[in-house]
N, C-alpha and C positions, 0 to 999 in steps of 0.2 A: 386556441383559447387559453391553454395552459401557459403559453409563452407570454400572452398579453397580461394575464393575471400575475405571473412572476415578475414581469417588467413593472407593472403598476405597484406591486408590493415593494420592489427594490427602490423605486422612486419615492414612495411614501416614507420608507425607512430613512433614505438619504435626506429627505426634507426635514423629518423630525430630528435627526441628528444634527443637521446644520442649524436649525432654529432653536435648539435646546439652549436655555440660558445657563450660564456658569455662575456658581456661587462665588467664584474668584473675583467677579466684578463688584460684588456687594461689599461695602465697607464693613470692617469687623474690628472690634476692640476687645482686648482681654487684659486683665491685670497681669503684669509681668511677675514672674516667679523665678526662683532659682532653678537651675537645670535639674530636671528630675533624674533620680537614680534609676538604674536598670530594674529595680524591684518595684518602682512606682507604676501603677496602672493608670493609663490616661483616662480622664473623665471629661465630659463636656463642661465648658465654662459657662457660668451664668452670665446674663447680660451685665455690662459694666455698671449700669445704674443700680442693679440689684446687689452688686458687691459693695462691701464697705471699704472705701478707700480712706486713707489718712493722708494728711499733708506729708509729702516725701515719697509716697507710693508712686510707682511708675506704671503706666498702661502701655501695652503694645497696640498699635493701630495699623490696619491694612486698609488703605483708602486710595481709590483712584489708581491702583496698581503700585503704589509706593508703600513701603513698610517703614514705620518709624515708631518711636516711643515718645511719650509726653509725661511730664510730672509737674505738679504744683508743689513746690518745695517748702514755701513759707508764706504766711500772710501777716501783714502788719498794718495797723491803722492809727497808731499812737506815736507821737514824737518824731514824725518824719518832717524834716525841714524842706522848704522849697525856696527858690529865689524870690526876693521881694517883688510883689506885684503880679506874681504868676497866678494866684488863686483869687477868686471872688470872695467878698466878705461872707462869712458864715460857712465857708468850705474848708475842707482839710484834704490831705493826701492819704490814700491807702495804696498799698502795693502788694503784689504777689510776685514772689521769685519763682520763675518757671524755667524748665529745661526741656528741649526737644532734640532728639537724636535721630538722624537719618540712618536707618538700618538697611537701606537699599543701595544699589549701585549708581542710580541716577540722582542728579541734584534735585533738590526740592526748595520751595520758597516758604519762609516762615513770616508771620506777622503777629503783632500783639493784639490785633483786633478780633481774634477768635477766642480770646479770654474774656470773662466777665465775672462780676460778683452778684450773687443772689442774696436778698435780704428776706427775713422772716415774713414781712408784710407783702411779699410778692414783687417788690421793687428790684430792678436790676441796674447795675452800674456798668457802663461800657468804658473801656479804656480810652485814654487819649495819649498820644505820643508826645513826649517832651524829652529834651536832653539839655545838658548844660551843667555848669559847675553848681555845686550845692545840692545836687540830687544824689541819693544813694546809688552807687555804681555796683555792677554794670547795668546799663540800661538795655532792655531787650530791643534788638534791632527791628527796624521796619522794612518789610519786603526784602529780607536778606536771603541770598542763595546759600544753601547748605549742601556741600558735596557729600556723596555717599560715604558713610562711616564717620562723619563728623557730627558734632553737637553744637548747640547754641544755648546759652544760659543768660538770664538777665532779669531785671525788675520791670514789670508791667505796672503802669501807674493809673490810678483812678482818682478823679475829683469827686468827693462825696460830701454830703452835708455834715456839719459838725454834730448835729443831733441825731444822725442816722444810726448810731450804735455800730456794732461789729457786723460784718457780713456773716451770713449763715453758711454759704457754700461758695467755692470757687468752681466756675464752669469752664469747660473747654469744648467749643462747638465749631469745629471745622465744617465747611459747607457740605461735605459728602456724608457726614454722620447723621443718622436718623434722629438721635437724641444726644444731648450733651453728656460728657463725662463729668462727674461731680466729686469734689473733695470737700467733705464737711470741715468747717472751721471750728475748732474747739474754743469754747468761751471761758 
């Protein structure tokens, strides 16, 4: 009887250990900071949406087993020229300069379609990919492979109404994140 109880307990422990989830699989985001000194005590980081990010700030992301950083560097919605006939009447270009760095050993794919603009009235503008002469360079690549240790930087373009005013926030929403990372746009 003791042998059966011990065997049952060992099997139960093995099952619980094997089925236990790992927090390593859950995507995580934190604001990038300078390397802490030896006297700095580690403290838990608040959720990225609770932190106040500014354009130019970088966040570290661990998603799908890949570690990378992302930054919205600049926002512009005035004075951007586009090739003739590219935009519909009453539309203008807005752009966000972004940078993503692969901090992992494995290659990753980047796309402009995880970036968007949020407006005060709740409207969101999705990017569209365009390239060509007459656009502010560099253009952020579409579905580009980024090897480990490398970065990609460029402009993500949005076609927005001339009467829409300035965006309130730049959003970064890769599929694995539960909520977008947000950079407020100063007015």
